[in-house]
C-alpha positions as CSV (number, residue, x, y, z in Angstrom):
1,X,87.1,-96.9,-50.1
2,X,90.5,-95.4,-49.7
3,X,93.5,-96.0,-51.9
4,X,97.0,-96.1,-50.4
5,X,99.0,-95.0,-53.4
6,X,102.0,-97.2,-52.6
7,X,100.5,-100.1,-54.6
8,X,101.2,-99.0,-58.2
9,X,101.6,-102.6,-59.4
10,X,98.1,-103.7,-58.4
11,X,96.5,-104.7,-61.8
12,X,94.4,-101.9,-63.3
13,X,91.8,-104.1,-65.2
14,X,90.8,-101.6,-67.8
15,X,91.7,-101.8,-71.5
16,X,90.0,-100.3,-74.5
17,X,91.0,-100.4,-78.2
18,X,92.2,-97.3,-79.9
19,X,90.2,-96.3,-83.0
20,X,91.8,-96.1,-86.5
21,X,91.3,-92.3,-86.6
22,X,93.3,-91.9,-83.4
23,X,96.0,-94.3,-84.6
24,X,96.5,-92.1,-87.6
25,X,97.0,-89.1,-85.3
26,X,99.5,-91.2,-83.2
27,X,101.6,-92.0,-86.2
28,X,101.5,-88.4,-87.5
29,X,102.7,-87.1,-84.2
30,X,105.3,-89.8,-83.7
31,X,106.8,-89.1,-87.2
32,X,108.5,-92.5,-87.1
33,X,111.5,-92.9,-89.3
34,X,112.5,-96.3,-90.8
35,X,114.0,-98.7,-88.2
36,X,113.3,-96.4,-85.3
37,X,112.2,-98.2,-82.1
38,X,108.6,-97.9,-81.3
39,X,107.4,-99.0,-77.9
40,X,103.7,-99.4,-76.9
41,X,103.0,-99.6,-73.1
42,X,100.0,-101.8,-72.5
43,X,99.8,-102.7,-76.2
44,X,96.5,-104.7,-76.0
45,X,95.7,-106.4,-79.2
46,X,98.7,-104.9,-81.1
47,X,96.8,-102.7,-83.5
48,X,99.0,-99.6,-82.9
49,X,102.2,-101.6,-83.2
50,X,100.9,-102.9,-86.5
51,X,100.5,-99.4,-87.8
52,X,104.0,-98.4,-86.6
53,X,105.4,-101.4,-88.4
54,X,103.8,-100.3,-91.6
55,X,105.4,-96.9,-91.1
56,X,108.8,-98.6,-91.0
57,X,109.4,-98.9,-87.2
58,X,110.8,-101.8,-85.3
59,X,108.1,-102.4,-82.8
60,X,107.9,-103.7,-79.2
61,X,104.7,-104.1,-77.1
62,X,104.5,-104.6,-73.4
63,X,101.3,-106.2,-72.2
64,X,100.6,-107.8,-68.8
65,X,97.4,-109.5,-69.7
66,X,98.3,-113.0,-71.1
67,X,95.2,-113.2,-73.4
68,X,95.8,-109.8,-75.0
69,X,99.5,-110.6,-75.4
70,X,98.7,-113.7,-77.3
71,X,96.3,-111.8,-79.6
72,X,99.0,-109.2,-80.3
73,X,101.6,-112.0,-81.0
74,X,99.2,-113.5,-83.6
75,X,98.5,-110.2,-85.2
76,X,102.2,-109.3,-85.5
77,X,103.5,-112.8,-86.4
78,X,103.9,-111.9,-90.2
79,X,106.4,-109.2,-89.3
80,X,108.9,-111.7,-87.9
81,X,111.8,-110.3,-85.8
82,X,110.8,-106.7,-86.5
83,X,108.0,-107.1,-83.9
84,X,108.1,-108.4,-80.3
85,X,105.6,-108.7,-77.5
86,X,106.8,-108.8,-73.9
87,X,104.3,-110.2,-71.4
88,X,105.2,-108.1,-68.4
89,X,104.0,-105.2,-66.2
90,X,105.3,-102.0,-67.8
91,X,106.0,-100.5,-64.4
92,X,108.8,-103.1,-63.9
93,X,110.0,-103.4,-67.6
94,X,113.1,-101.8,-69.0
95,X,112.0,-99.0,-71.3
96,X,114.2,-98.0,-74.2
97,X,112.9,-96.6,-77.5
98,X,112.9,-93.7,-79.9
99,X,109.1,-93.4,-79.6
100,X,107.0,-94.5,-76.6
101,X,103.2,-94.7,-77.0
102,X,100.8,-94.9,-74.1
103,X,97.0,-95.1,-74.2
104,X,96.7,-95.1,-70.4
105,X,94.6,-93.4,-67.7
106,X,95.8,-90.2,-66.2
107,X,96.7,-91.8,-62.8
108,X,98.8,-94.5,-64.6
109,X,100.5,-91.9,-66.7
110,X,101.4,-89.8,-63.7
111,X,102.9,-92.9,-61.9
112,X,105.0,-93.6,-65.0
113,X,106.1,-90.0,-65.5
114,X,109.3,-90.4,-63.4
115,X,110.3,-93.4,-65.3
116,X,109.6,-91.8,-68.7
117,X,111.6,-88.7,-67.7
118,X,114.7,-90.9,-67.3
119,X,114.6,-92.0,-71.0
120,X,117.2,-90.7,-73.4
121,X,117.0,-87.0,-74.3
122,X,115.0,-86.5,-77.5
123,X,112.8,-89.6,-76.9
124,X,109.3,-88.8,-78.2
125,X,106.3,-89.8,-76.1
126,X,102.8,-89.9,-77.5
127,X,99.6,-90.4,-75.5
128,X,96.0,-90.9,-76.6
129,X,92.9,-89.3,-75.1
130,X,94.7,-88.4,-71.9
131,X,97.6,-85.9,-71.5
132,X,100.5,-86.4,-69.2
133,X,99.7,-84.7,-65.8
134,X,101.9,-81.7,-65.2
135,X,103.7,-81.9,-68.6
136,X,103.5,-79.4,-71.5
137,X,102.8,-81.1,-74.8
138,X,104.9,-80.0,-77.8
139,X,102.2,-81.1,-80.3
140,X,98.6,-82.2,-80.6
141,X,96.4,-83.9,-83.1
142,X,92.8,-84.4,-82.1
143,X,92.9,-86.3,-78.8
144,X,96.5,-87.3,-79.1
145,X,99.5,-85.5,-77.5
146,X,103.2,-85.4,-78.2
147,X,106.0,-84.8,-75.6
148,X,109.7,-84.9,-75.8
149,X,112.2,-85.9,-73.1
150,X,113.2,-83.9,-71.0
151,X,109.6,-82.6,-70.7
152,X,108.6,-79.0,-70.1
153,X,106.6,-78.7,-66.9
154,X,103.2,-77.0,-66.6
155,X,102.8,-74.1,-64.1
156,X,101.7,-75.3,-60.7
157,X,98.1,-74.5,-59.8
158,X,98.9,-71.9,-57.1
159,X,95.6,-70.1,-57.2
160,X,93.7,-73.3,-56.5
161,X,96.1,-75.3,-54.4
162,X,94.3,-77.5,-51.9
163,X,91.2,-77.8,-54.1
164,X,89.5,-80.0,-56.7
165,X,89.7,-78.8,-60.3
166,X,85.8,-78.7,-60.1
167,X,83.5,-79.0,-57.1
168,X,81.5,-81.7,-58.8
169,X,81.3,-84.0,-61.8
170,X,78.2,-85.3,-63.6
171,X,78.7,-88.8,-65.0
172,X,76.6,-90.5,-67.6
173,X,77.7,-94.1,-67.4
174,X,77.1,-97.0,-69.8
175,X,74.8,-99.8,-68.6
176,X,77.1,-102.4,-70.2
177,X,80.9,-102.6,-69.7
178,X,83.1,-100.3,-67.7
179,X,83.8,-96.6,-67.9
180,X,86.7,-94.4,-66.8
181,X,86.0,-91.0,-65.1
182,X,89.0,-88.9,-64.0
183,X,89.1,-86.0,-61.6
184,X,91.9,-83.6,-60.8
185,X,93.2,-82.7,-57.4
186,X,95.3,-79.6,-56.9
187,X,97.6,-80.8,-54.2
188,X,99.8,-78.9,-51.8
189,X,103.2,-80.5,-50.9
190,X,102.7,-83.6,-48.7
191,X,101.1,-87.0,-48.8
192,X,98.1,-87.6,-51.1
193,X,95.0,-89.2,-49.5
194,X,91.8,-89.6,-51.4
195,X,88.7,-91.5,-50.3
196,X,85.5,-92.4,-52.0
197,X,82.2,-92.4,-50.2
198,X,80.6,-95.9,-49.7
199,X,78.1,-95.3,-52.5
200,X,80.8,-94.7,-55.0
201,X,83.2,-97.4,-53.7
202,X,80.4,-99.9,-54.3
203,X,80.4,-99.3,-58.0
204,X,83.9,-98.0,-58.8
205,X,87.6,-98.8,-58.5
206,X,89.8,-95.9,-57.4
207,X,93.4,-95.1,-58.3
208,X,95.4,-92.0,-57.5
209,X,98.4,-90.7,-59.5
210,X,100.9,-90.1,-56.6
211,X,101.7,-91.1,-53.1
212,X,102.9,-87.6,-52.2
213,X,104.1,-84.5,-53.9
214,X,107.0,-82.3,-53.1
215,X,105.7,-79.1,-54.6
216,X,102.3,-77.7,-55.8
217,X,101.0,-80.1,-58.4
218,X,97.9,-81.6,-60.0
219,X,97.2,-85.2,-59.1
220,X,95.1,-87.5,-61.3
221,X,92.3,-89.4,-59.6
222,X,90.8,-92.2,-61.7
223,X,87.6,-94.1,-61.2
224,X,86.5,-97.1,-63.3
225,X,82.8,-97.6,-62.9
226,X,81.2,-101.1,-63.1
227,X,78.0,-101.6,-65.1
228,X,74.5,-101.2,-63.6
229,X,70.9,-101.3,-65.0
230,X,69.8,-98.3,-67.1
231,X,68.2,-95.6,-65.0
232,X,70.3,-96.3,-61.9
233,X,71.2,-93.1,-60.0
234,X,74.1,-92.9,-57.6
235,X,75.6,-89.9,-55.9
236,X,78.5,-89.6,-53.5
237,X,81.9,-87.9,-53.0
238,X,85.6,-88.0,-53.4
239,X,87.2,-86.5,-50.4
240,X,90.8,-85.3,-49.7
241,X,92.4,-84.2,-46.5
242,X,93.7,-81.0,-48.2
243,X,90.8,-80.3,-50.6
244,X,87.6,-81.4,-49.0
245,X,84.9,-83.0,-51.2
246,X,84.2,-83.3,-54.9
247,X,80.6,-84.3,-55.5
248,X,79.8,-87.1,-58.0
249,X,76.4,-87.5,-59.7
250,X,76.1,-90.7,-61.7
251,X,73.3,-91.8,-64.1
252,X,73.5,-95.0,-66.0
253,X,72.2,-94.8,-69.6
254,X,71.9,-97.4,-72.4
255,X,72.7,-95.0,-75.2
256,X,75.2,-92.3,-74.4
257,X,77.9,-91.6,-71.8
258,X,80.5,-89.1,-70.8
259,X,81.4,-86.8,-67.9
260,X,81.4,-83.1,-67.3
261,X,82.8,-80.8,-64.5
262,X,80.2,-78.8,-62.5
263,X,80.6,-75.5,-60.8
264,X,79.1,-74.9,-57.4
265,X,75.8,-73.6,-58.8
266,X,75.3,-76.5,-61.1
267,X,76.2,-78.9,-58.3
268,X,73.2,-77.6,-56.4
269,X,70.9,-77.9,-59.3
270,X,72.0,-81.5,-60.2
271,X,71.8,-82.5,-56.5
272,X,68.2,-81.2,-56.4
273,X,67.3,-83.3,-59.4
274,X,68.9,-86.4,-58.0
275,X,67.1,-86.0,-54.7
276,X,63.7,-85.5,-56.3
277,X,64.2,-88.5,-58.7
278,X,62.0,-91.6,-57.8
279,X,63.6,-94.4,-56.0
280,X,65.6,-96.7,-58.3
281,X,66.3,-93.8,-60.8
282,X,64.3,-92.7,-63.8
């Protein structure tokens, strides 16, 4: 499966609620003053907006999924005209706020970065769980990151240009629901092309953070894996015309999940274990 990155408006059907612990970190970083405008991109059920309203903000959420937008509207109804939900794709919406919050995948954040850079100087941007690719955070609490417009840029990955951040990734995947795995491509100037092997394309949706880059940069590569029975083993690759292959080793588990980068030596060990596993996993 290949992804032509000129389709940023294709729906990315992946939403997960943010926990109360992280919401506390978001509000701490945002430092919202009374009547400041707080904007949540992909607001889901509105729980972060509700916390911002309690902190004194005037809150707007943008949500493209009609069902979630209705849930958020019901949650925020008691706040009257201090809260608003816009049912729209945030890629096409007008963005204007004192604080912008985004709990979005790295490839989506990267595609939004140009639009966010054009916000008024001094605008604060807070992300949860995933940092803005190629931006330097000015603050952090736990898994949440604070940025300010105009953003400071990270140093380009000169030493590893034309390479994957790691040669392999070990993925423990949940047997119920979907799970996001993100890889990092260190891209030289030019078009970005990433392809998943057939075995990975069968179980995952792929998105890439940029069509092309004009200078050395990191490009986010997201995979959302579908559920499979516990014990299922799948291996395959992500391949790039400038960086070669990144090996993926996927094991579905009923009880725990996560993903970890592998160096070349560990790739060899994990590959041997996968190859020696009985058919159907185990």
